[in-house]
N, C-alpha and C positions, 0 to 999 in steps of 0.2 A: 130209778133202779141203778145201783152202782155197777162199775165195770167188773168188780169181783163177782157179783151175782150173775151177770151175763156170762162170764167165763165158766161158771159152774153149769149153767144151762147148756152151753156149747159142749162141754165135756159129757153131759148126760145124753145129748143128742148123738154124739159120736158112738157112745156105748149102745144106744138104741139102734143106730143104723147097722151096726155089726150084727145085731140079732134079728133085724126085721127085713127079711128078703123081699117082702112085697112093696115096701115104700122107700127103697134106697135113694131114688132120684129126688123125690119130694123132700126127704129129710136132708139130703145133701144141699139142696138149694136153701132150705131154712137155716142150715148150719152156716153156709156162706154169708147169708144176710146178717145173722147174728154176729159172725166174726167181724163184719164191717161195722156193725153197730158198736161192738165192744171197742174197736179201734177208734171210732169217732169220739167215744166217751173219753178217750185219753188225750184227744187233741186240746191244746190250750185255747182258751176263749180270748179272742183278740178284738180290739176296738181302737178307735181314734179319739184322742183327747185334743180339744181345741181351747185356747185361751180366750175367755170372754171379757174378763176384767182383771186389772191389777191395781192395788192400792199401795202407794208409798206415803206413809204418814208424815213425811218431812220433805216434800218436794215443792212446797209453796202453793199447791193446788188442793182445795178442800173438797173431798167427795163426801159431803154430809148427806143427810136423809133426802134433801131436795135436789141434789145434783147428780145427774147421770142415770141413776138406777131405773127410772121409769120413763126416760126420755127416748128420743129417736135419732140422736146424733152421736157420731164417734167422738171419743176423747183421746187426746194424745196421739202418739205415732208408733208405728211398728218398730222403729229403730230403738225406742225407749220403752217398749211394752213391758219389760220386766224390771225397769228401774224407776219408773214414774207412774202416775195415775194414767190408766188406759182403759178404754172401752171400745170393743169391736162389735158394732151393731149387727154385722153379718153373722157372728157367732151368738150374740145375745138374743137374737130373734130366731135362732134355729129351733124348729118345732119338735125335734126328736132328742131333746136333752133329757134323757132318762136318768142319768147319773151326774152328780155334781161333785167336784173335788175342791176343797178349800186347802190351799197349799201356802204355808209360810215358808218363805225362801230368802236367801241372801243374794240379791242381784242375780237370780236365776239358778242358784244351787239350793236344792230342797233341804229344808230344815225339819219340817213336820207336815203331815198330810192326813186329812180325813176325807173319805169318800162316802157319799150318801146316795141311796136310791130314792128318787122322788116318788111320792104317793101316786101321782097321776103321770103316766107316761104320755109322750107326744105333746108336751107343753114346752114352750121356750122360757128362758129366764125373763125375757121381756114381758111375757104374759104374766108370770108370777108377780113381778115387782109392780105391775100396773094394777094389781088387785089390792087397792089401798082402803077401800070402804066396805067393810070395816077393817080389812087387813087382819093382823094377828093370826097368821096362818102357820100351822105346823105342817111343813111340806115334805118331810121325809118320814120313813117308817123303820122301826127296828134299830135305831141308832146307826152309827157308822158301819158300813159293810167292809170297810178297810180303814186301818189306822196305823200310822207309823211315825214315831218321833225320835229324832236323833238323841242319843244319850248326852250330847254336848249342848243341846238346845237350852237356852237360858230364858228366864222369865216365865217358865211354865206354871208358876204358882198363881199367876193372875192374868194369863193370856185369855182373851175373851172367847176364843174358840177351843183351845187345846187344854185349858185348865178345867173345863166344864163338860159334863156328860149330857146324854140325851140326844134329842133330834134337832134338826134345823128348823128354825121359825123365821119367817120373813115378814117385813112390814109391821113390826110390833108397835102399834099406835096406843098411846095412853095419855089422855087429856091433850095438851098441846105439845106433846113430845113424840118422838119416833126413833126407832132403830131398825135399820134395814135387815141385818143378819144377826141373829142371836141364837144361843143354845138354850133348849128347854131346861137344862140342868142349872141354869143361872136364875137370877131374880127376874121375874116377869110381872110387872105391875099390872093392876087391873085397868080396864079400859078408861075409867074416869078418874084414875088416881094420878095426881100431878106431883110425883115425888122425885122425878129426875134420877131414878135408880137403875134403869135398864142399861146394860153395858153390851156393846157389840160393834159391828162395822156399819158405818154410815149413820151417824147420829145427829139429832138436833133437839135441843131442849125448849125451843120456842118456834113452832111451825104449825101448819095445818097438816097433820099426818094423813088425813083421809083424802086430801087432794095432792099431797106431795109438794106443797108450796111453802115458801118461807114467809115469815112476818116481815115487817118493815126493817127489823134489825137482824143482822147476821151474827150477833154477839155470841149466841149459844150453840152454834154449829160446830161439830167436830167429827173428824174422820174415823178414828179408832180410839175407843176408850177401853181401859183395862178392867177386868172383872175385879170388883171389890166387895167386901162383906158389908152390904148396905141394908141389912135387914132391920137394924135399929136406927141408925143415923148415918147419913152420907152427906158431908158438907162440901165435897168437891168431887170432880171427876178427873182422875189422872189420865191424860191422853197419851197415846204413843206419839212421840215426836212433837212437832210444832204446828201441824195442820189443824188449827181450831180457831174459833172466834176469840174475841177479847174479853169475854166474861170472866169476872174475877175468880169464879169457882172452877174455871178450866185451867188445869195446870199442865205445863210441859212435862213430858216423861221420856224415858229411853225408847229407842226404836228397836223392837224385837226382830223386825224384818219387814219385807213386803208381804202382802197377802193377795194371792191370785185365786180366781175362780175359773176352773176348767170345766167343760161339759163333754159328755160322751153319750152315744146311743147304746153302746154295748159293753164298754170296759167297766169293770167293777173293782179294779185294783189300780195301783199307781206306782211309779218308780219310787224306790226307797230314798230316805235321806242321803244326801251326798250326790244324787243324780243331778245332771244339768238339764234345765228345762228348755223347751222350744215352744214356739207359738202353736205348733201342731205336730203331733207325733202319734205313731201307732204303738200300742202297748198290749202285751199278751199276759194273761194271768199265769 
């Protein structure tokens, strides 16, 4: 019920109280309770956001499909949490991660953000990323509940998160390939299709995606690949930055920014582009 509807009810009760000599006290109490309820409806919804992971596609460390996502160890340091690859297991294993924000940022300054409500509340990101067999999980519902992109953000035509619509999918396994974070609005290969066409965060074209383990070769791992029109033919994967293996079909590309994953129990919106990030902060809708 909206606060406007409640206000109408309160006004009706006031009129009734003036005409009902027998129930003034009871109606007054009900009126007071509804007044408080109406006021509560106007209060902002606040929650805490915490940084679980940061990806820098050009820092010399490769967060491919097999590195970090389903592990149990921290990566990086809090001093470089927003400028290099970073994983905080204390946040990653937090069991009340009901909302996840994917934030593209320039060394801590927000460039673009999408917030998703997870289908199952009370699960940690560690839990989700360990569900690899069979994987291929669509984990959010209803698309982004909040989205904001700076008008000056570049590369939006093929950004793997912000150029595509739909919901979040995790652990997209297909043949001996895998991508950890993808959008359902992009190309999603069938489970047995070895076409190297899925684009996202945390990728590998030669691994065991059901176990999260690499092959003997690290040639085809890559951290962030850009969204490409691969429906007919895709002869290479343009990566953001330089954090990828030596495979001939993996090409260096521009760095659009760092990509951070924040989690929250309550908050369903996020600071707008231009805001400066912290590892943990409170935010009110």
